[in-house]
VEXDREN-2710 file (C-alpha; in Angstrom, 1 decimal):
% VEXDREN-2710
k/r/px/py/pz
1/MET/143.2/-22.2/16.5
2/ASN/139.8/-23.8/16.0
3/ALA/140.4/-26.7/13.5
4/ASN/137.3/-25.8/11.7
5/ASP/138.4/-22.3/11.0
6/ASN/139.5/-21.5/7.5
7/THR/142.1/-18.9/8.3
8/SER/145.6/-20.0/8.2
9/SER/146.9/-17.7/11.0
10/PRO/145.6/-15.6/13.9
11/ALA/142.9/-13.3/12.8
12/VAL/143.1/-9.6/13.5
13/VAL/139.7/-8.0/13.6
14/ARG/138.0/-5.0/14.6
15/VAL/134.7/-3.3/15.4
16/ALA/134.4/0.4/14.4
17/PRO/131.2/2.1/15.7
18/SER/130.4/5.7/15.5
19/PRO/129.9/7.7/18.6
20/THR/126.6/9.3/17.3
21/GLY/124.2/8.1/19.9
22/ASP/123.3/5.1/22.2
23/PRO/125.3/2.1/21.2
24/HIS/123.5/0.1/18.8
25/VAL/122.5/-3.5/19.0
26/GLY/123.9/-4.1/15.7
27/THR/127.3/-3.1/17.0
28/ALA/127.1/-5.8/19.5
29/TYR/126.0/-8.2/16.8
30/MET/129.1/-7.5/14.6
31/ALA/131.4/-7.3/17.8
32/LEU/130.3/-10.8/18.7
33/PHE/131.4/-12.5/15.5
34/ASN/134.5/-10.4/15.2
35/TYR/135.3/-11.3/18.8
36/ALA/134.6/-15.1/18.3
37/LEU/136.9/-15.2/15.3
38/ALA/139.8/-13.4/17.1
39/GLN/139.4/-15.6/20.2
40/THR/139.2/-19.0/18.3
41/THR/142.3/-18.2/16.2
42/GLY/144.4/-16.7/18.9
43/GLY/144.1/-13.3/17.2
44/ARG/143.3/-9.7/18.2
45/PHE/140.2/-8.0/18.5
46/ILE/140.2/-4.2/18.1
47/LEU/137.9/-1.4/19.0
48/ARG/138.3/1.8/16.8
49/ILE/136.1/4.8/17.1
50/GLU/135.0/6.2/13.9
51/ASP/134.4/9.8/14.9
52/THR/135.0/11.9/11.9
53/ASP/131.3/12.7/11.5
54/ARG/131.6/15.8/13.7
55/THR/128.1/17.0/12.9
56/ARG/126.5/14.0/14.5
57/TYR/129.3/13.3/17.2
58/GLN/128.0/13.0/20.9
59/GLU/130.5/13.4/23.5
60/ASP/129.2/10.8/25.8
61/SER/128.6/8.0/23.2
62/GLU/132.2/6.6/23.3
63/ARG/132.1/6.0/27.0
64/GLN/128.6/4.3/26.4
65/ILE/130.2/2.0/23.6
66/THR/133.0/0.8/25.8
67/GLU/130.6/0.3/28.8
68/ALA/128.2/-1.6/26.7
69/LEU/130.9/-4.0/25.1
70/THR/132.2/-4.6/28.8
71/TRP/128.9/-5.4/30.0
72/LEU/128.5/-8.0/27.2
73/GLY/131.7/-9.6/28.1
74/LEU/133.2/-8.8/24.6
75/SER/136.7/-7.5/25.9
76/TYR/139.0/-6.1/23.2
77/HIS/142.8/-6.2/23.1
78/GLU/143.3/-2.8/21.6
79/GLY/141.2/0.5/21.9
80/PRO/141.0/4.0/22.9
81/ASP/140.7/3.2/26.6
82/VAL/143.2/0.2/26.6
83/GLY/145.8/1.5/24.2
84/GLY/147.8/-0.9/22.0
85/PRO/150.5/-0.7/19.4
86/ASN/148.5/0.7/16.6
87/GLY/147.1/3.7/18.1
88/PRO/145.6/6.3/18.3
89/TYR/142.1/4.4/18.0
90/ARG/140.0/7.4/17.5
91/GLN/139.9/8.5/13.8
92/SER/139.6/12.2/14.7
93/GLU/143.2/11.9/16.2
94/ARG/144.5/10.3/12.9
95/THR/143.9/13.0/10.5
96/ASP/147.6/13.6/9.6
97/ILE/147.9/9.9/8.6
98/TYR/144.9/10.2/6.2
99/ARG/146.3/13.4/4.7
100/GLU/149.7/11.7/4.1
101/ASN/148.2/8.6/2.5
102/THR/145.8/10.6/0.4
103/GLN/148.8/12.6/-0.8
104/THR/150.2/9.2/-2.0
105/LEU/147.1/8.6/-4.1
106/ILE/147.3/12.1/-5.7
107/ASP/151.1/11.4/-6.5
108/ASN/150.4/8.1/-8.1
109/GLY/147.5/9.4/-10.0
110/THR/144.6/7.2/-8.5
111/ALA/143.0/10.2/-6.8
112/TYR/142.4/13.9/-7.8
113/ARG/141.3/17.3/-6.3
114/CYS/137.8/18.3/-7.0
115/PHE/136.9/22.0/-6.7
116/CYS/133.1/21.7/-7.5
117/THR/131.1/23.9/-5.3
118/PRO/128.2/22.4/-3.1
119/GLU/125.8/24.4/-5.3
120/ARG/127.2/22.9/-8.4
121/LEU/126.8/19.3/-7.0
122/ALA/123.2/20.1/-5.9
123/GLU/122.4/21.2/-9.4
124/LEU/124.0/18.1/-11.0
125/ARG/121.9/15.9/-8.6
126/ARG/118.7/17.7/-9.5
127/ALA/119.5/17.3/-13.2
128/GLN/120.2/13.5/-12.8
129/ARG/117.1/13.0/-10.9
130/ALA/115.1/14.7/-13.7
131/ARG/116.7/12.5/-16.3
132/LYS/116.1/9.5/-14.0
133/GLU/119.8/8.8/-13.9
134/PRO/121.4/7.3/-10.8
135/PRO/123.1/10.1/-8.7
136/GLY/126.9/10.4/-9.0
137/TYR/129.7/12.7/-9.8
138/ASP/130.2/13.5/-13.5
139/GLY/134.1/13.8/-13.1
140/LEU/134.3/17.4/-14.3
141/CYS/137.5/18.0/-12.2
142/ARG/139.0/14.6/-13.1
143/GLY/140.4/16.0/-16.3
144/LEU/141.8/19.2/-14.8
145/LEU/145.3/20.0/-16.2
146/PRO/148.1/20.2/-13.6
147/GLU/148.2/24.0/-14.2
148/GLU/144.7/24.5/-13.6
149/VAL/144.9/22.6/-10.3
150/GLU/147.7/24.8/-9.2
151/ALA/145.9/28.0/-10.2
152/LYS/142.9/27.0/-8.0
153/LEU/145.2/26.0/-5.1
154/ALA/146.9/29.4/-5.4
155/GLU/143.6/31.0/-5.0
156/ASN/142.7/28.9/-2.0
157/THR/139.8/27.5/-3.6
158/PRO/138.2/24.8/-1.5
159/PHE/138.4/21.2/-2.6
160/VAL/137.9/17.6/-1.7
161/ILE/139.8/14.7/-2.8
162/ARG/138.2/11.9/-4.9
163/LEU/139.0/8.4/-5.9
164/LYS/139.7/8.0/-9.6
165/VAL/137.6/4.9/-10.2
166/PRO/138.5/3.1/-13.4
167/LYS/135.3/2.9/-15.5
168/ASP/136.3/0.6/-18.0
169/ARG/136.5/-2.7/-16.0
170/ALA/134.7/-4.6/-13.3
171/VAL/136.0/-4.7/-9.7
172/VAL/135.8/-8.2/-8.3
173/PHE/136.3/-9.3/-4.7
174/HIS/135.8/-12.5/-2.8
175/ASP/133.3/-12.7/0.1
176/GLU/134.1/-15.8/2.3
177/LEU/130.4/-16.2/3.1
178/ARG/129.0/-15.4/-0.3
179/GLY/131.6/-16.3/-3.0
180/ASP/132.8/-13.8/-5.6
181/VAL/131.1/-10.5/-6.0
182/GLU/131.4/-8.3/-9.3
183/ILE/130.4/-4.8/-9.8
184/GLU/131.0/-2.9/-12.9
185/GLY/133.4/0.2/-12.5
186/LYS/131.0/2.5/-14.5
187/THR/128.5/2.2/-11.7
188/ILE/130.9/3.3/-9.0
189/ASP/131.0/6.9/-8.1
190/ASP/134.3/8.8/-7.9
191/GLN/134.2/8.5/-3.9
192/VAL/135.2/11.5/-1.8
193/LEU/138.1/10.4/0.2
194/LEU/139.0/13.6/2.0
195/LYS/136.6/16.3/2.9
196/SER/137.1/20.0/2.5
197/ASP/137.6/20.2/6.4
198/GLY/140.5/17.9/6.1
199/PHE/138.5/14.9/7.8
200/PRO/138.4/11.7/5.8
201/THR/135.3/9.9/4.7
202/TYR/134.5/6.5/5.9
203/HIS/136.1/4.7/3.0
204/LEU/139.4/6.3/3.2
205/ALA/139.8/6.1/6.9
206/ASN/138.5/2.5/6.9
207/VAL/140.9/1.1/4.5
208/VAL/144.0/3.2/5.9
209/ASP/143.3/2.0/9.6
210/ASP/142.6/-1.6/8.6
211/HIS/145.9/-1.7/6.9
212/LEU/147.9/0.1/9.5
213/MET/146.3/-1.9/12.2
214/GLU/147.1/-5.1/10.4
215/VAL/143.5/-6.3/10.2
216/THR/143.4/-9.6/8.4
217/ASP/139.5/-10.3/8.5
218/VAL/136.7/-7.7/8.0
219/ILE/133.3/-8.9/9.3
220/ARG/130.6/-6.3/8.9
221/ALA/127.1/-5.9/7.8
222/GLU/125.9/-6.8/4.3
223/GLU/124.9/-3.2/3.6
224/TRP/128.7/-2.6/3.1
225/ILE/128.9/-4.8/0.1
226/THR/128.2/-2.3/-2.4
227/SER/131.0/-0.1/-0.7
228/THR/133.5/-2.9/-0.8
229/PRO/134.6/-2.4/-4.5
230/LYS/135.7/1.2/-3.5
231/HIS/137.8/-0.3/-0.8
232/VAL/139.2/-2.8/-3.0
233/LEU/140.2/-0.1/-5.4
234/LEU/141.8/1.7/-2.6
235/TYR/143.9/-1.4/-1.6
236/GLU/145.0/-1.6/-5.2
237/ALA/145.8/2.1/-5.4
238/PHE/148.1/1.8/-2.3
239/GLY/149.5/-1.4/-3.3
240/TRP/148.3/-3.1/-0.2
241/GLU/147.0/-6.6/0.5
242/LYS/143.2/-7.0/1.0
243/PRO/141.9/-8.6/4.1
244/ARG/139.3/-11.4/3.9
245/PHE/135.7/-10.0/3.7
246/ARG/132.7/-11.6/5.4
247/HIS/129.4/-9.6/5.1
248/MET/126.9/-10.7/7.8
249/PRO/123.2/-10.5/7.2
250/LEU/121.4/-7.5/8.4
251/LEU/119.1/-7.7/11.6
252/ARG/115.5/-7.4/10.3
253/ASN/112.2/-6.4/11.8
254/LYS/109.4/-9.0/11.3
255/ASP/108.4/-7.2/8.1
256/LYS/111.8/-7.9/6.9
257/SER/112.9/-4.3/7.0
258/LYS/116.2/-3.2/8.3
259/ILE/115.9/-3.2/12.2
260/SER/115.0/0.4/13.4
261/LYS/114.2/1.8/16.8
262/ARG/110.6/2.7/15.3
263/LYS/109.8/-1.1/15.5
264/ASN/112.3/-2.5/18.0
265/PRO/114.6/-1.1/20.8
266/THR/118.1/-0.8/19.1
267/SER/119.9/0.7/21.9
268/LEU/122.0/-1.6/24.1
269/ILE/121.5/0.8/27.0
270/TRP/117.8/0.1/26.8
271/TYR/118.3/-3.7/27.1
272/LYS/120.5/-3.2/30.4
273/GLU/118.0/-0.6/31.7
274/ASN/115.1/-3.1/31.2
275/GLY/116.8/-5.9/32.9
276/TYR/118.0/-8.0/30.0
277/LEU/120.9/-10.4/30.9
278/PRO/124.1/-9.9/28.8
279/GLU/124.5/-13.7/28.3
280/ALA/121.0/-13.9/26.9
281/LEU/121.4/-10.9/24.5
282/LEU/124.7/-12.5/23.2
283/ASN/123.0/-15.9/22.8
284/PHE/120.1/-14.3/21.0
285/LEU/122.6/-12.3/18.6
286/ALA/124.5/-15.4/17.9
287/LEU/121.3/-17.1/16.8
288/MET/120.8/-14.3/14.4
289/GLY/123.6/-15.5/12.3
290/TYR/124.8/-18.8/13.6
291/SER/123.8/-22.2/14.6
292/SER/125.5/-24.3/17.2
293/PRO/126.6/-27.8/16.0
294/ASP/124.2/-29.7/18.1
295/GLY/121.3/-27.5/17.1
296/GLU/120.8/-26.1/20.6
297/GLU/119.3/-22.7/20.9
298/MET/120.5/-21.8/24.4
299/PHE/124.4/-21.6/24.7
300/ASP/126.6/-19.2/26.3
301/LEU/129.5/-17.3/24.9
302/ALA/132.1/-20.0/26.2
303/SER/130.2/-22.7/24.5
304/MET/130.0/-20.6/21.2
305/LEU/133.7/-20.3/21.3
306/ARG/134.5/-23.9/21.9
307/ASP/132.5/-24.9/18.9
308/PHE/132.8/-21.8/16.6
309/ASP/133.3/-22.3/12.9
310/VAL/133.0/-19.3/10.6
311/LYS/131.6/-21.8/7.9
312/ARG/128.4/-22.0/10.0
313/ILE/127.5/-18.5/9.7
314/SER/124.4/-18.0/7.9
315/THR/123.6/-15.4/5.2
316/SER/119.8/-15.7/5.5
317/SER/118.0/-12.6/6.8
318/PRO/117.4/-13.1/10.6
319/VAL/114.3/-11.6/12.2
320/PHE/114.9/-9.8/15.5
321/ASP/111.9/-11.4/17.3
322/MET/111.7/-9.6/20.8
323/ASP/109.3/-12.4/22.0
324/LYS/112.1/-15.0/21.3
325/LEU/114.6/-12.7/23.3
326/LEU/112.3/-12.3/26.2
327/TRP/111.9/-16.1/26.2
328/LEU/115.6/-16.7/26.1
329/ASN/116.2/-14.0/28.8
330/GLY/113.7/-16.0/31.2
331/GLU/115.3/-19.2/30.6
332/TYR/118.8/-17.7/31.7
333/ILE/117.1/-16.3/34.7
334/ARG/115.6/-19.5/35.8
335/ALA/118.9/-21.2/35.2
336/ASP/120.6/-18.8/37.5
337/SER/121.4/-19.5/41.2
338/GLU/119.2/-17.8/43.7
339/ALA/122.1/-16.0/45.3
340/ASN/123.6/-14.7/42.0
341/LEU/120.1/-13.6/40.8
342/THR/119.6/-11.8/44.0
343/GLN/122.8/-9.7/43.5
344/ARG/121.9/-9.1/39.9
345/VAL/118.5/-7.7/40.8
346/LEU/120.3/-5.4/43.6
347/ASP/122.9/-4.2/41.0
348/HIS/120.1/-3.6/38.4
349/LEU/118.3/-1.3/40.8
350/ALA/121.5/0.4/41.5
351/TYR/122.2/0.8/37.8
352/ARG/118.8/2.3/37.2
353/ARG/119.3/4.8/40.2
354/GLU/122.8/5.8/38.8
355/ARG/121.2/6.5/35.6
356/GLY/118.6/8.8/37.0
357/LEU/115.7/6.7/35.8
358/GLU/112.4/7.6/37.2
359/PRO/111.1/4.5/39.1
360/ASP/107.5/3.4/38.8
361/ALA/105.4/2.9/42.0
362/ALA/106.6/-0.7/42.6
363/GLU/110.2/0.1/42.2
364/ALA/109.9/3.2/44.3
365/ASP/108.3/1.0/47.0
366/VAL/111.2/-1.5/46.8
367/LEU/113.9/1.1/46.8
368/ALA/112.2/3.0/49.8
369/TRP/112.4/-0.4/52.0
370/ILE/115.9/-1.1/51.0
371/ASP/117.1/2.5/51.7
372/ALA/115.3/2.3/55.1
373/ASN/117.1/-1.1/55.9
374/GLY/120.8/-0.3/55.1
375/GLY/120.9/0.4/51.3
376/LEU/121.4/-1.6/48.2
377/ASP/124.7/-3.0/49.3
378/GLY/123.5/-3.8/52.8
379/ASP/123.2/-7.2/54.3
380/ALA/119.5/-6.7/55.2
381/ALA/118.6/-5.9/51.5
382/ARG/120.6/-8.9/50.2
383/ASP/119.1/-11.3/52.9
384/PHE/115.5/-10.3/52.3
385/VAL/115.7/-10.1/48.5
386/GLY/117.2/-13.4/48.6
387/ARG/114.2/-14.8/50.6
388/THR/111.8/-13.5/48.1
389/MET/113.8/-15.1/45.1
390/PRO/112.4/-18.6/45.3
391/LEU/108.9/-17.2/45.1
392/VAL/109.6/-15.3/41.9
393/GLN/112.5/-16.7/39.9
394/GLU/110.3/-19.1/37.9
395/ARG/107.9/-16.2/37.1
396/ILE/110.0/-13.3/35.9
397/LYS/111.5/-13.0/32.6
398/THR/113.7/-9.7/33.0
399/LEU/115.2/-8.2/36.2
400/GLN/112.8/-5.2/35.7
401/GLU/109.9/-7.5/36.4
402/TYR/111.1/-8.3/39.8
403/ALA/109.8/-5.1/41.5
404/PRO/106.1/-5.2/40.1
405/LEU/106.0/-8.8/41.3
406/THR/107.3/-8.4/44.7
407/ARG/106.0/-4.9/45.7
408/CYS/103.9/-6.6/48.3
409/PHE/106.9/-7.5/50.3
410/PHE/108.3/-4.0/50.5
411/ALA/105.2/-1.6/50.3
412/SER/103.9/-0.4/53.7
413/ASP/100.2/-0.2/52.0
414/VAL/98.8/-2.4/49.1
415/SER/95.2/-1.2/49.5
416/GLY/95.2/0.8/46.2
417/TYR/93.0/-1.9/44.6
418/ALA/89.3/-1.5/43.7
419/GLN/86.7/-3.6/45.5
420/GLU/85.6/-5.3/42.3
421/GLU/89.0/-7.1/42.1
422/MET/88.3/-8.9/45.3
423/VAL/84.8/-10.1/44.3
424/PRO/84.9/-13.4/42.0
425/LYS/82.3/-13.9/39.4
426/LYS/78.9/-15.0/40.8
427/ARG/79.7/-13.7/44.2
428/ASN/78.9/-10.4/45.8
429/ALA/80.7/-7.7/48.1
430/GLY/78.6/-9.0/51.1
431/GLU/79.8/-12.6/50.8
432/VAL/83.4/-11.5/50.4
433/GLU/83.2/-9.5/53.5
434/ASP/81.7/-12.2/55.6
435/LEU/84.4/-14.6/54.1
436/LEU/87.4/-12.3/55.0
437/ARG/86.0/-11.9/58.6
438/GLY/85.9/-15.6/58.9
439/ILE/89.4/-15.9/57.5
440/VAL/90.8/-13.3/59.7
441/GLY/89.3/-15.2/62.6
442/ALA/90.7/-18.4/61.6
443/LEU/94.2/-17.1/60.9
444/GLU/94.3/-15.4/64.2
445/LYS/94.0/-18.8/66.0
446/LEU/96.4/-20.6/63.7
447/GLU/99.3/-22.0/65.9
448/SER/102.2/-22.4/63.3
449/TRP/102.6/-19.6/60.7
450/ASP/104.1/-21.6/57.9
451/THR/103.2/-22.4/54.3
452/ALA/101.8/-25.8/54.9
453/SER/99.5/-24.7/57.9
454/ILE/98.3/-21.7/56.1
455/GLU/97.4/-23.7/52.9
456/ALA/95.8/-26.3/55.0
457/LEU/93.6/-23.8/56.9
458/LEU/92.5/-22.1/53.7
459/ARG/91.5/-25.2/51.9
460/SER/89.4/-26.3/54.8
461/LEU/87.6/-22.9/54.9
462/CYS/86.7/-23.5/51.1
463/GLU/84.7/-26.6/52.5
464/GLU/83.3/-24.8/55.3
465/TYR/82.1/-21.8/53.3
466/SER/81.2/-23.8/50.1
467/TRP/83.6/-21.8/48.0
468/LYS/85.9/-23.2/45.2
469/PRO/89.6/-22.7/46.0
470/ARG/90.1/-20.3/43.0
471/GLU/87.2/-18.1/44.3
472/LEU/88.4/-18.1/48.0
473/PHE/91.9/-17.4/47.0
474/GLN/91.1/-14.4/44.8
475/PRO/90.0/-11.9/47.6
476/VAL/92.8/-13.1/49.9
477/ARG/95.4/-12.6/47.3
478/VAL/94.2/-9.2/46.3
479/ALA/94.0/-8.2/49.9
480/VAL/97.3/-9.6/50.9
481/THR/99.4/-8.5/47.8
482/GLY/97.4/-5.8/46.3
483/SER/97.0/-7.7/42.9
484/LYS/95.4/-10.5/41.3
485/ILE/99.0/-11.5/40.1
486/SER/101.5/-12.4/42.8
487/PRO/104.0/-14.8/44.1
488/PRO/102.5/-17.9/45.3
489/LEU/99.9/-17.1/47.8
490/PHE/100.8/-19.3/50.9
491/GLU/104.5/-18.7/50.7
492/THR/103.8/-15.1/50.4
493/MET/101.7/-15.0/53.4
494/GLU/104.4/-16.8/55.4
495/LEU/106.9/-14.4/54.4
496/LEU/104.9/-11.4/55.2
497/GLY/104.2/-12.7/58.6
498/ARG/101.2/-13.0/60.7
499/GLU/100.9/-9.3/61.7
500/THR/101.2/-7.8/58.3
501/THR/98.9/-10.4/56.7
502/LEU/96.2/-10.0/59.3
503/ALA/96.5/-6.2/59.0
504/ARG/95.9/-6.3/55.3
505/LEU/93.0/-8.8/55.4
506/GLY/91.5/-6.5/58.1
507/ALA/92.0/-3.5/55.7
508/ALA/90.3/-5.4/53.0
509/VAL/87.1/-6.0/55.2
510/GLU/86.8/-2.2/55.4
511/VAL/87.1/-1.8/51.5
END
């Protein structure tokens, strides 16, 4: 156990996403801090799937959640795909457990059946809005006599089960990050615990599962603070010990609004598809709610676990700054070995193909060359991509940027550029044509085809033609690579080889 941690025993924690779409970056954010607490106390980290909202359930979402957590390196000790002593780990498979526990609450008088129709509840809400009152159940069925309840049950009248919230006192709980929180009971709705279809609401399932799975510490987003009094009341109603609560600050857009896909990508799949490294994303998410003891911004998961102290978690609102994430991702790419980054690029291309993502022109050219030379797992692809890596590693910030920057090495034709791109300011097309003819002639006579010899020759031609280096290199770069933006020119020409380079320069003369 970390000496700085304020738990006295191994922490049992969980992350409980809903399979209602792509796994959310907020799930990774919460999973990271739960994982860190479990790892640093010798505890257990549980993945639980909260799939009781059947109207929004998406069949493939659970698999995507488990794959995303695996990609990030946040392995869990218990979960639907790995098992464990406290399963099942899908709430839809635990409905009998919730019904049994709900009956306990009815029997001890802390919950009651509500037979109000949806139409009555809708009318109640309309009337409350008209009076500018906060919406909430008015407790009509709370006072039903036992014989009235039995009569409605005999008539098979649909019902939900609600929590009987004490309205005459405040509910107080302690947040390990924020101190004591107090909310008046009269402001808390008689929350539905079990819906008419027999499925539990979040509040009931959450408390029952946390208790039965022996969860000791609940780390979740601050938006659940207002719901925590309901959970506290449920723990009291069952006579169960409460876990420790920590409510993390929400991830925010730059305008301080809650992060949303309208303003920032929120899907973990999007980050993988677009070439972000898992260690960079984890580092970035850690910075959203934590600071390392030495103040360093770049630290991997192992470093975070070595120094982790829950007291260093911040409650200030973190801004999800994509520019910061992009910078951090670039730093991790530059720190990687060429061999490992080569494999990551190949794996990234393979992943995008497996996902059925439509490649752009650059990616299509790279894939076409690789397919023609043994495929993504072949030695030829690994060797050639590895040879390009020293030219681009310092220039790319994501794996997805590799193909656009290296297309010139893989494409059979790069002549889709406009003539204007080859003509520097204060020069004309005729001057460029004469220059390129002279360069072709000089390169044809070059004895040694290597970076140093190519650079020396081109720089000598600057003097001969009275062109500044930047002016002369522009048409050569566009002709050879198809773009004004490319890897280092002389190294690129060496790797392309004499034949390809001269052919492209010759084609440029025709342009």
